[in-house]
N, C-alpha and C positions, 0 to 999 in steps of 0.2 A: 889229602893235604897237597899232593902234588898238583892237583887242579888249581888250587889257589895260587901257588908259586907260578904256574904257567899263565894264569890271568894277570899276575903282577907284571911278569915279563912283557907280555903283549900290551898291558895297560900303560906302562911307562913309555913304550915306544909311540903309541897313539897319543899320549899326553905330550911328549916332546915334539912330535911332528906337527900336531894340530896347534899347539901353543906357539911354536915358531912361526908357522903359517899365519896365525892370528895376529901376532905382533908385526910380522912383516907386512901384512895387508894394511894394517893400521898405519904403519909408517909411509906405505905407499899412498894411502889416501891423503895423509897430511901433506905430502909433497906433490899432489896432483899428478901422480904417474898412473896412467891407465885408470882413472878414477871410477868409471862406471863398472869395469870388470872387477876391480879390487873391492869395491863396495858390495857387490853381489857375493863375492867369495867371503868377505868379512862378516856379512850378515848371515850367510848360510852356515859357516863353520862354527858359530857360537855354540849351538846345541851340542854338536858332536864333541867339541872341546870340553864343555862342562860335563857331559856324560862320561868321557874318558877320565876326567879328573876324579869324578866320583867313584868309578869302578876301581881305579888304582888305589884311592884312598881307603875305601871300604875293604879291599882285599888286603891291603896292608894292616888294617885294624883287625880283621878276622885272624890274620896269621899271628899278630901280636898277642891276641887273647886266647889262642888255642894252644894246647900242649903239642910238642912235636909228635907226628904220627897219628893224631886224632883230629877229628872235625867236630867242634862243639856247635851243636845246633842251637843252643841258647844264644850264641852270638851271631850265628849265620842268619836266623830268621829276622831279628830286628835290623841287621845290616841290610838284608834284601828289601825289607819293608821301607827302610829309609831311602835306598836307591830308587825304588819304584816310585815313592812319594815325590822325590825330587824330580824325576823324569816327567811325571804327570804335571807337576806344578810348572816346570819349564814349558812344556808344550802348551798348557792352558794360557800362561801369561804371553807366550808369543802369539797366540791366536787372538787373545783379548786386546792386548797392547802391542801391535806391531810397530817395528821401527820404521818411522815414516820419513826418515831423512833421505833426501835424493841422492 
């Protein structure tokens, strides 16, 4: 159970930092401030931001459904399968439908 709490602690930091960077680069693109560099950063940071959100959310869900001191595999296996499915779908959609904005 300590592993899930550590994943939550790291996941919330990644989520906050990547989310703040994503919002900041979006605002910089709108104001034409270093447009090419921020566009590259904005497009690159989408997948890690989504993955960090999923990792934090699923670790929060697993902790909520397990009793203290125990790790319930009935919750952990579907949560891991969900995370893996979302990661694969994100990668596939990024390859099939790339963002073509300049």
